[in-house]
OpenMM code with the backbone's topology and positions (N, CA, C; nanometers):
from openmm import Vec3, app, unit

residues = "MET ALA ALA ILE GLU SER LYS ARG SER VAL SER LEU ALA GLN PRO ARG ALA ARG GLN PRO ARG ASN PRO LYS PRO LEU ARG LYS LYS ARG GLU THR LEU PRO ALA SER LEU ARG SER THR VAL THR GLN ARG GLY LYS THR THR VAL ARG ARG PHE PRO GLY ARG THR PHE HIS ARG PHE GLU GLU ALA LYS GLY LYS ALA LEU ASP TYR ILE GLU PHE PHE THR MET GLY GLU PHE HIS CYS PHE ASP VAL ALA PHE GLU ASP LYS THR ALA MET GLN PHE VAL ILE GLU PRO THR PHE THR LEU GLU THR ASP TYR ALA ASP TRP LYS THR GLY ASP TRP ARG PRO ILE LYS LYS TRP PRO LEU ILE HIS SER GLN THR ASN ARG VAL LYS GLY".split()
positions = [
    Vec3(0.0939, -0.1277, -0.0185),
    Vec3(-0.0041, -0.0179, 0.0144),
    Vec3(0.0801, 0.1247, -0.0004),
    Vec3(0.0476, 0.2288, -0.0676),
    Vec3(0.1199, 0.3678, -0.0793),
    Vec3(0.1126, 0.4429, 0.0868),
    Vec3(0.2028, 0.5159, 0.1089),
    Vec3(0.1815, 0.5534, 0.2139),
    Vec3(0.1033, 0.6993, 0.1875),
    Vec3(0.0236, 0.7610, 0.2745),
    Vec3(-0.0320, 0.8880, 0.2516),
    Vec3(0.0559, 0.9748, 0.3309),
    Vec3(0.0690, 1.0961, 0.2628),
    Vec3(0.1489, 1.1870, 0.3057),
    Vec3(0.0562, 1.3095, 0.3655),
    Vec3(0.0932, 1.3724, 0.4355),
    Vec3(0.0339, 1.4777, 0.4929),
    Vec3(0.0311, 1.5944, 0.4042),
    Vec3(-0.1074, 1.6672, 0.3992),
    Vec3(-0.1314, 1.7599, 0.3016),
    Vec3(-0.0961, 1.9463, 0.4017),
    Vec3(-0.0204, 1.8893, 0.5165),
    Vec3(-0.0425, 2.0143, 0.5982),
    Vec3(0.0504, 2.1494, 0.4828),
    Vec3(0.0210, 2.2580, 0.5277),
    Vec3(0.1025, 2.3698, 0.4934),
    Vec3(0.2239, 2.3727, 0.5742),
    Vec3(0.3362, 2.4026, 0.5007),
    Vec3(0.4549, 2.4394, 0.5866),
    Vec3(0.4673, 2.5523, 0.6168),
    Vec3(0.4775, 2.5878, 0.7857),
    Vec3(0.4913, 2.7097, 0.8135),
    Vec3(0.5979, 2.7873, 0.7918),
    Vec3(0.6172, 2.9202, 0.7671),
    Vec3(0.7104, 2.9901, 0.7198),
    Vec3(0.8269, 3.0283, 0.8593),
    Vec3(0.9462, 3.0525, 0.8195),
    Vec3(1.0203, 3.0887, 0.9398),
    Vec3(0.9939, 3.2005, 1.0106),
    Vec3(0.9420, 3.3104, 0.9297),
    Vec3(0.8753, 3.4329, 0.9791),
    Vec3(0.7396, 3.4452, 0.9685),
    Vec3(0.7072, 3.4694, 1.0855),
    Vec3(0.5436, 3.5106, 1.0582),
    Vec3(0.5087, 3.6165, 0.9590),
    Vec3(0.4027, 3.6214, 0.8789),
    Vec3(0.3671, 3.7218, 0.7758),
    Vec3(0.3185, 3.8151, 0.8433),
    Vec3(0.3609, 3.9491, 0.8035),
    Vec3(0.3519, 4.0832, 0.8614),
    Vec3(0.1904, 4.0937, 0.8143),
    Vec3(0.1342, 4.1461, 0.9261),
    Vec3(-0.0006, 4.1641, 0.9129),
    Vec3(-0.0455, 4.3054, 0.8500),
    Vec3(-0.1354, 4.3181, 0.7655),
    Vec3(-0.1608, 4.4405, 0.7010),
    Vec3(-0.2654, 4.4870, 0.7724),
    Vec3(-0.2427, 4.6162, 0.7796),
    Vec3(-0.3519, 4.7166, 0.8932),
    Vec3(-0.4760, 4.7092, 0.7844),
    Vec3(-0.5884, 4.7019, 0.8494),
    Vec3(-0.7032, 4.7212, 0.7977),
    Vec3(-0.7294, 4.8580, 0.7588),
    Vec3(-0.8033, 4.8924, 0.6316),
    Vec3(-0.8059, 5.0274, 0.6106),
    Vec3(-0.9069, 5.1085, 0.7087),
    Vec3(-0.8687, 5.1998, 0.7543),
    Vec3(-0.9506, 5.2700, 0.8556),
    Vec3(-1.0429, 5.3696, 0.7777),
    Vec3(-1.1767, 5.4034, 0.8241),
    Vec3(-1.2599, 5.5047, 0.7773),
    Vec3(-1.1737, 5.6127, 0.7382),
    Vec3(-1.2031, 5.6357, 0.6232),
    Vec3(-1.1417, 5.7752, 0.5817),
    Vec3(-1.1883, 5.8859, 0.6606),
    Vec3(-1.0954, 5.9795, 0.7250),
    Vec3(-1.1430, 6.0905, 0.7976),
    Vec3(-1.2306, 6.1839, 0.7238),
    Vec3(-1.3329, 6.2291, 0.7643),
    Vec3(-1.4020, 6.3518, 0.6948),
    Vec3(-1.3596, 6.4529, 0.7437),
    Vec3(-1.3133, 6.5348, 0.6448),
    Vec3(-1.2832, 6.6741, 0.6648),
    Vec3(-1.3977, 6.7685, 0.7033),
    Vec3(-1.3973, 6.8406, 0.8151),
    Vec3(-1.4875, 6.9465, 0.8496),
    Vec3(-1.4783, 7.0489, 0.7312),
    Vec3(-1.5911, 7.0403, 0.6708),
    Vec3(-1.6359, 7.1473, 0.5541),
    Vec3(-1.6284, 7.2872, 0.5907),
    Vec3(-1.5147, 7.3354, 0.5319),
    Vec3(-1.5290, 7.4958, 0.5727),
    Vec3(-1.6373, 7.5801, 0.4687),
    Vec3(-1.6997, 7.6538, 0.5723),
    Vec3(-1.8173, 7.7394, 0.5154),
    Vec3(-1.7110, 7.8801, 0.5014),
    Vec3(-1.7618, 7.9320, 0.3704),
    Vec3(-1.7152, 8.0410, 0.3133),
    Vec3(-1.7848, 8.1396, 0.3495),
    Vec3(-1.7375, 8.2727, 0.3793),
    Vec3(-1.7868, 8.3913, 0.4337),
    Vec3(-1.8910, 8.4327, 0.3303),
    Vec3(-1.9691, 8.5008, 0.3945),
    Vec3(-2.1261, 8.5441, 0.3180),
    Vec3(-2.0572, 8.6134, 0.1996),
    Vec3(-1.9789, 8.6849, 0.1771),
    Vec3(-1.9263, 8.7703, 0.0640),
    Vec3(-1.8723, 8.6852, -0.0444),
    Vec3(-1.8322, 8.5382, -0.0430),
    Vec3(-1.7870, 8.4853, -0.1210),
    Vec3(-1.8743, 8.3601, -0.1648),
    Vec3(-1.9938, 8.3598, -0.0739),
    Vec3(-2.0740, 8.2398, -0.1412),
    Vec3(-2.1547, 8.2881, -0.2620),
    Vec3(-2.2139, 8.1995, -0.3428),
    Vec3(-2.2871, 8.2421, -0.4991),
    Vec3(-2.3999, 8.1536, -0.5207),
    Vec3(-2.4709, 8.2025, -0.5728),
    Vec3(-2.5814, 8.1087, -0.6586),
    Vec3(-2.5177, 8.0970, -0.7963),
    Vec3(-2.5640, 8.0270, -0.8601),
    Vec3(-2.5105, 7.9936, -0.9930),
    Vec3(-2.6438, 7.9566, -1.0827),
    Vec3(-2.6601, 8.0091, -1.1630),
    Vec3(-2.7625, 7.9737, -1.2818),
    Vec3(-2.7267, 7.9952, -1.4281),
    Vec3(-2.7534, 7.8548, -1.4849),
    Vec3(-2.7091, 7.8248, -1.6034),
    Vec3(-2.8383, 7.8577, -1.7128),
    Vec3(-2.8359, 7.9481, -1.8004),
    Vec3(-2.9326, 7.9799, -1.8732),
    Vec3(-2.8804, 7.9671, -2.0684),
    Vec3(-2.8846, 7.8515, -2.0992),
    Vec3(-2.8235, 7.7900, -2.2115),
    Vec3(-2.6728, 7.8058, -2.1764),
    Vec3(-2.6010, 7.8525, -2.2790),
    Vec3(-2.4497, 7.8835, -2.2714),
    Vec3(-2.4323, 8.0010, -2.1849),
    Vec3(-2.4811, 8.0654, -2.1376),
    Vec3(-2.4972, 8.1755, -2.0578),
    Vec3(-2.4939, 8.1521, -1.8889),
    Vec3(-2.3983, 8.2118, -1.7729),
    Vec3(-2.3716, 8.1506, -1.6932),
    Vec3(-2.4159, 8.3033, -1.5996),
    Vec3(-2.4675, 8.2811, -1.5102),
    Vec3(-2.4982, 8.4049, -1.3822),
    Vec3(-2.4518, 8.3556, -1.2551),
    Vec3(-2.3656, 8.4248, -1.2082),
    Vec3(-2.2902, 8.4019, -1.0797),
    Vec3(-2.3753, 8.5377, -1.0017),
    Vec3(-2.4324, 8.5054, -0.9022),
    Vec3(-2.4480, 8.6152, -0.8053),
    Vec3(-2.4026, 8.6107, -0.6771),
    Vec3(-2.3488, 8.7067, -0.6303),
    Vec3(-2.2775, 8.7331, -0.5067),
    Vec3(-2.3614, 8.8386, -0.4148),
    Vec3(-2.3584, 8.8474, -0.2897),
    Vec3(-2.3976, 8.9676, -0.2255),
    Vec3(-2.3731, 9.0901, -0.2881),
    Vec3(-2.4323, 9.1678, -0.3408),
    Vec3(-2.4109, 9.3085, -0.3917),
    Vec3(-2.3350, 9.2989, -0.5034),
    Vec3(-2.3222, 9.1986, -0.6157),
    Vec3(-2.2616, 9.2080, -0.7398),
    Vec3(-2.3240, 9.0696, -0.8026),
    Vec3(-2.3230, 9.0946, -0.9418),
    Vec3(-2.3364, 8.9907, -1.0254),
    Vec3(-2.2633, 8.9812, -1.1343),
    Vec3(-2.2338, 8.8736, -1.1723),
    Vec3(-2.1412, 8.8009, -1.3038),
    Vec3(-2.2372, 8.7625, -1.3847),
    Vec3(-2.2447, 8.7934, -1.5333),
    Vec3(-2.3062, 8.7400, -1.6486),
    Vec3(-2.1662, 8.6902, -1.7238),
    Vec3(-2.1683, 8.5703, -1.7695),
    Vec3(-2.0767, 8.4997, -1.8543),
    Vec3(-2.1180, 8.4698, -1.9813),
    Vec3(-2.1047, 8.5262, -2.1278),
    Vec3(-2.1751, 8.5006, -2.2219),
    Vec3(-2.0908, 8.3634, -2.3331),
    Vec3(-2.1031, 8.2754, -2.2863),
    Vec3(-2.0238, 8.1749, -2.3749),
    Vec3(-2.0661, 8.1355, -2.5098),
    Vec3(-2.1798, 8.1817, -2.5584),
    Vec3(-2.1891, 8.2006, -2.7075),
    Vec3(-2.0890, 8.2363, -2.7866),
    Vec3(-2.0522, 8.3589, -2.7278),
    Vec3(-1.9106, 8.4238, -2.8085),
    Vec3(-1.7753, 8.3665, -2.8217),
    Vec3(-1.7858, 8.2662, -2.7045),
    Vec3(-1.6427, 8.1886, -2.6884),
    Vec3(-1.5786, 8.1500, -2.8287),
    Vec3(-1.4488, 8.1660, -2.8422),
    Vec3(-1.3802, 8.1301, -2.9675),
    Vec3(-1.4239, 8.1999, -3.0829),
    Vec3(-1.5115, 8.2769, -3.0943),
    Vec3(-1.5286, 8.3400, -3.2206),
    Vec3(-1.4451, 8.4707, -3.2507),
    Vec3(-1.4222, 8.4609, -3.3789),
    Vec3(-1.3060, 8.5780, -3.4054),
    Vec3(-1.4149, 8.7333, -3.4058),
    Vec3(-1.3280, 8.7995, -3.3269),
    Vec3(-1.4040, 8.9386, -3.3313),
    Vec3(-1.3666, 9.0370, -3.4513),
    Vec3(-1.4558, 9.0824, -3.5202),
    Vec3(-1.4492, 9.1755, -3.6223),
    Vec3(-1.4356, 9.3392, -3.5534),
    Vec3(-1.5452, 9.3699, -3.4714),
    Vec3(-1.5020, 9.5256, -3.4083),
    Vec3(-1.6121, 9.5178, -3.2928),
    Vec3(-1.5720, 9.6319, -3.2099),
    Vec3(-1.6697, 9.6629, -3.0864),
    Vec3(-1.7048, 9.7964, -3.1210),
    Vec3(-1.8157, 9.8286, -3.0955),
    Vec3(-1.8806, 9.9725, -3.1304),
    Vec3(-1.9593, 10.0007, -3.0304),
    Vec3(-1.9404, 10.1249, -2.9776),
    Vec3(-2.0522, 10.1746, -2.8531),
    Vec3(-2.1042, 10.3158, -2.8954),
    Vec3(-2.2467, 10.2899, -2.8953),
    Vec3(-2.3461, 10.3879, -2.9940),
    Vec3(-2.4184, 10.4390, -2.8554),
    Vec3(-2.4558, 10.6093, -2.8392),
    Vec3(-2.5029, 10.6389, -2.7537),
    Vec3(-2.5920, 10.7580, -2.7980),
    Vec3(-2.7108, 10.7864, -2.7706),
    Vec3(-2.7861, 10.8900, -2.8445),
    Vec3(-2.9247, 10.9077, -2.7543),
    Vec3(-2.9384, 11.0188, -2.7313),
    Vec3(-3.0484, 11.0528, -2.6195),
    Vec3(-3.0581, 10.9551, -2.4939),
    Vec3(-3.1760, 10.8712, -2.5016),
    Vec3(-3.1944, 10.7714, -2.3977),
    Vec3(-3.1553, 10.6435, -2.4531),
    Vec3(-3.1020, 10.6274, -2.5538),
    Vec3(-3.0549, 10.4916, -2.5777),
    Vec3(-2.8982, 10.4620, -2.5935),
    Vec3(-2.8362, 10.3664, -2.5492),
    Vec3(-2.7213, 10.3433, -2.5359),
    Vec3(-2.6835, 10.1855, -2.5551),
    Vec3(-2.5905, 10.1573, -2.6340),
    Vec3(-2.5533, 10.0360, -2.6408),
    Vec3(-2.4116, 9.9854, -2.6773),
    Vec3(-2.3737, 9.8652, -2.6541),
    Vec3(-2.2345, 9.8147, -2.7457),
    Vec3(-2.3007, 9.7191, -2.8287),
    Vec3(-2.2367, 9.7060, -2.9390),
    Vec3(-2.2460, 9.6113, -3.0417),
    Vec3(-2.0835, 9.5251, -3.0343),
    Vec3(-2.1057, 9.4053, -3.0233),
    Vec3(-1.9710, 9.3379, -3.0433),
    Vec3(-2.0134, 9.2516, -3.1650),
    Vec3(-1.9419, 9.2762, -3.2607),
    Vec3(-1.9472, 9.1680, -3.3817),
    Vec3(-1.8266, 9.1135, -3.4172),
    Vec3(-1.8688, 8.9882, -3.4807),
    Vec3(-1.8155, 8.8849, -3.4900),
    Vec3(-1.7912, 8.8790, -3.6605),
    Vec3(-1.6612, 8.7853, -3.6931),
    Vec3(-1.6277, 8.7844, -3.8189),
    Vec3(-1.7301, 8.6943, -3.9087),
    Vec3(-1.8129, 8.5947, -3.8439),
    Vec3(-1.8950, 8.5189, -3.9120),
    Vec3(-2.0323, 8.6112, -3.9163),
    Vec3(-2.0339, 8.7220, -3.9357),
    Vec3(-2.1561, 8.8280, -3.9234),
    Vec3(-2.2555, 8.7941, -3.8204),
    Vec3(-2.2208, 8.7421, -3.6993),
    Vec3(-2.3245, 8.7779, -3.5915),
    Vec3(-2.2499, 8.8737, -3.5062),
    Vec3(-2.3737, 8.9068, -3.4242),
    Vec3(-2.3424, 9.0362, -3.3057),
    Vec3(-2.4001, 8.9842, -3.1831),
    Vec3(-2.3365, 9.0424, -3.0794),
    Vec3(-2.3891, 9.0634, -2.9696),
    Vec3(-2.4308, 9.2141, -2.9540),
    Vec3(-2.5290, 9.2666, -2.8697),
    Vec3(-2.5612, 9.3837, -2.8269),
    Vec3(-2.6228, 9.3853, -2.6760),
    Vec3(-2.5544, 9.5063, -2.6455),
    Vec3(-2.5699, 9.5314, -2.5111),
    Vec3(-2.6315, 9.6451, -2.4779),
    Vec3(-2.7602, 9.6359, -2.4513),
    Vec3(-2.8064, 9.7915, -2.4372),
    Vec3(-2.8325, 9.8625, -2.2800),
    Vec3(-2.7979, 9.9659, -2.2660),
    Vec3(-2.7764, 10.0318, -2.1389),
    Vec3(-2.8567, 10.1447, -2.1031),
    Vec3(-2.9271, 10.1184, -1.9533),
    Vec3(-3.0416, 10.2122, -1.9488),
    Vec3(-2.9657, 10.3573, -1.9310),
    Vec3(-3.0331, 10.4842, -1.9400),
    Vec3(-2.9844, 10.5842, -1.9388),
    Vec3(-2.9244, 10.6281, -1.7940),
    Vec3(-2.8421, 10.7404, -1.7590),
    Vec3(-2.7420, 10.7941, -1.6506),
    Vec3(-2.6602, 10.6880, -1.6046),
    Vec3(-2.5570, 10.7100, -1.6843),
    Vec3(-2.4205, 10.6123, -1.6411),
    Vec3(-2.2921, 10.6676, -1.6695),
    Vec3(-2.1910, 10.6155, -1.6351),
    Vec3(-2.0600, 10.6710, -1.6645),
    Vec3(-1.9719, 10.5178, -1.7122),
    Vec3(-1.9079, 10.5466, -1.8001),
    Vec3(-1.8552, 10.4501, -1.8671),
    Vec3(-1.7192, 10.4489, -1.8746),
    Vec3(-1.6311, 10.3691, -1.7713),
    Vec3(-1.5090, 10.3776, -1.7905),
    Vec3(-1.4393, 10.2271, -1.8411),
    Vec3(-1.3561, 10.2581, -1.9458),
    Vec3(-1.3126, 10.1401, -2.0368),
    Vec3(-1.1497, 10.1438, -2.0317),
    Vec3(-1.1109, 10.0241, -2.0351),
    Vec3(-0.9654, 9.9670, -2.0053),
    Vec3(-0.9380, 9.8553, -2.0704),
    Vec3(-0.8078, 9.8615, -2.1213),
    Vec3(-0.7530, 9.7340, -2.2093),
    Vec3(-0.6364, 9.7178, -2.1320),
    Vec3(-0.6391, 9.5633, -2.0895),
    Vec3(-0.5025, 9.5162, -2.0202),
    Vec3(-0.4871, 9.3880, -2.0718),
    Vec3(-0.3576, 9.3393, -2.0213),
    Vec3(-0.3073, 9.2197, -2.0190),
    Vec3(-0.2868, 9.1403, -1.9036),
    Vec3(-0.3541, 8.9962, -1.9320),
    Vec3(-0.3696, 8.9227, -1.8189),
    Vec3(-0.2643, 8.8123, -1.8444),
    Vec3(-0.1903, 8.7868, -1.9310),
    Vec3(-0.1052, 8.6757, -1.9776),
    Vec3(-0.0081, 8.6412, -1.8504),
    Vec3(0.0382, 8.7132, -1.7449),
    Vec3(0.1128, 8.6921, -1.6541),
    Vec3(0.0293, 8.6415, -1.5166),
    Vec3(-0.1085, 8.6866, -1.5344),
    Vec3(-0.2179, 8.6382, -1.4306),
    Vec3(-0.2466, 8.7713, -1.3293),
    Vec3(-0.1807, 8.8734, -1.3636),
    Vec3(-0.1742, 9.0243, -1.3183),
    Vec3(-0.2063, 9.1089, -1.4121),
    Vec3(-0.3048, 9.1943, -1.3660),
    Vec3(-0.3658, 9.2981, -1.4441),
    Vec3(-0.2551, 9.4131, -1.4844),
    Vec3(-0.2095, 9.4050, -1.6162),
    Vec3(-0.1256, 9.5007, -1.6683),
    Vec3(-0.2087, 9.6220, -1.7739),
    Vec3(-0.2441, 9.6970, -1.7080),
    Vec3(-0.3241, 9.8080, -1.8245),
    Vec3(-0.1906, 9.8404, -1.9375),
    Vec3(-0.2986, 9.8394, -2.0267),
    Vec3(-0.2191, 9.8763, -2.1743),
    Vec3(-0.2907, 10.0190, -2.2115),
    Vec3(-0.3968, 10.0197, -2.2087),
    Vec3(-0.4530, 10.1669, -2.2728),
    Vec3(-0.5835, 10.2034, -2.1811),
    Vec3(-0.6066, 10.3018, -2.1481),
    Vec3(-0.7239, 10.3452, -2.0667),
    Vec3(-0.7795, 10.4649, -2.1584),
    Vec3(-0.9004, 10.4979, -2.1855),
    Vec3(-1.0073, 10.5933, -2.2286),
    Vec3(-1.0415, 10.6434, -2.1606),
    Vec3(-1.0895, 10.8191, -2.1982),
    Vec3(-1.1538, 10.8767, -2.1197),
    Vec3(-1.3049, 10.8319, -2.0781),
    Vec3(-1.3545, 10.8795, -1.9635),
    Vec3(-1.4714, 10.8604, -1.8982),
    Vec3(-1.5734, 10.9000, -2.0371),
    Vec3(-1.6800, 10.8131, -2.0438),
    Vec3(-1.8057, 10.8300, -2.1370),
    Vec3(-1.9150, 10.8614, -2.0560),
    Vec3(-1.9628, 10.9810, -2.0560),
    Vec3(-2.0973, 10.9914, -1.9722),
    Vec3(-2.2393, 10.9695, -2.0623),
    Vec3(-2.3222, 10.9335, -2.0147),
    Vec3(-2.4398, 10.9241, -2.0847),
    Vec3(-2.4757, 11.0549, -2.1459),
    Vec3(-2.5892, 11.0536, -2.2703),
    Vec3(-2.6343, 11.1545, -2.3045),
    Vec3(-2.8085, 11.1591, -2.2707),
    Vec3(-2.8411, 11.2882, -2.2540),
    Vec3(-3.0072, 11.2952, -2.2120),
    Vec3(-3.0383, 11.3803, -2.3041),
    Vec3(-3.1696, 11.3661, -2.3140),
    Vec3(-3.2718, 11.4673, -2.3931),
    Vec3(-3.3126, 11.6166, -2.3106),
    Vec3(-3.2823, 11.6106, -2.1751),
    Vec3(-3.2990, 11.7395, -2.1114),
    Vec3(-3.2384, 11.8499, -2.1532),
    Vec3(-3.3329, 11.9503, -2.1448),
    Vec3(-3.2924, 12.0795, -2.1813),
    Vec3(-3.2261, 12.1507, -2.0450),
    Vec3(-3.1066, 12.2115, -2.0856),
    Vec3(-3.0454, 12.2541, -1.9463),
    Vec3(-3.1277, 12.4031, -1.9258),
    Vec3(-3.1742, 12.4315, -1.8178),
    Vec3(-3.2027, 12.5662, -1.7908),
    Vec3(-3.1842, 12.6715, -1.6925),
] * unit.nanometer
topology = app.Topology()
chain = topology.addChain("A")
for resn in residues:
    res = topology.addResidue(resn, chain)
    for name in ("N", "CA", "C"):
        topology.addAtom(name, app.Element.getBySymbol(name[0]), res)
């Protein structure tokens, strides 16, 4: 008869290092932003509106990547507008209500800092009022 060999596993000379169990990841306490930095974001098609207390930003992504033809500012009586014309013969028009002062700057942001290139004189709105 054949001898039956034992099928026990051979013990290692060194005990196997115990691997620590993955502890639950620590939850970071969510930092609350100051009220001045909290915003609500609204998406209207490609236009994004970000509202902060006391200020609002409108981003018009419809113009992204389009080659610019010219920008024209028009003012007459109670009608004031900006026309932003693109080379593909489309345009965006921004109509502004009366009584404003427009300050226009042209700047370089390549370094991440505002570097003014040109500043134009202030433009004041025109009204139809007769000076008396």
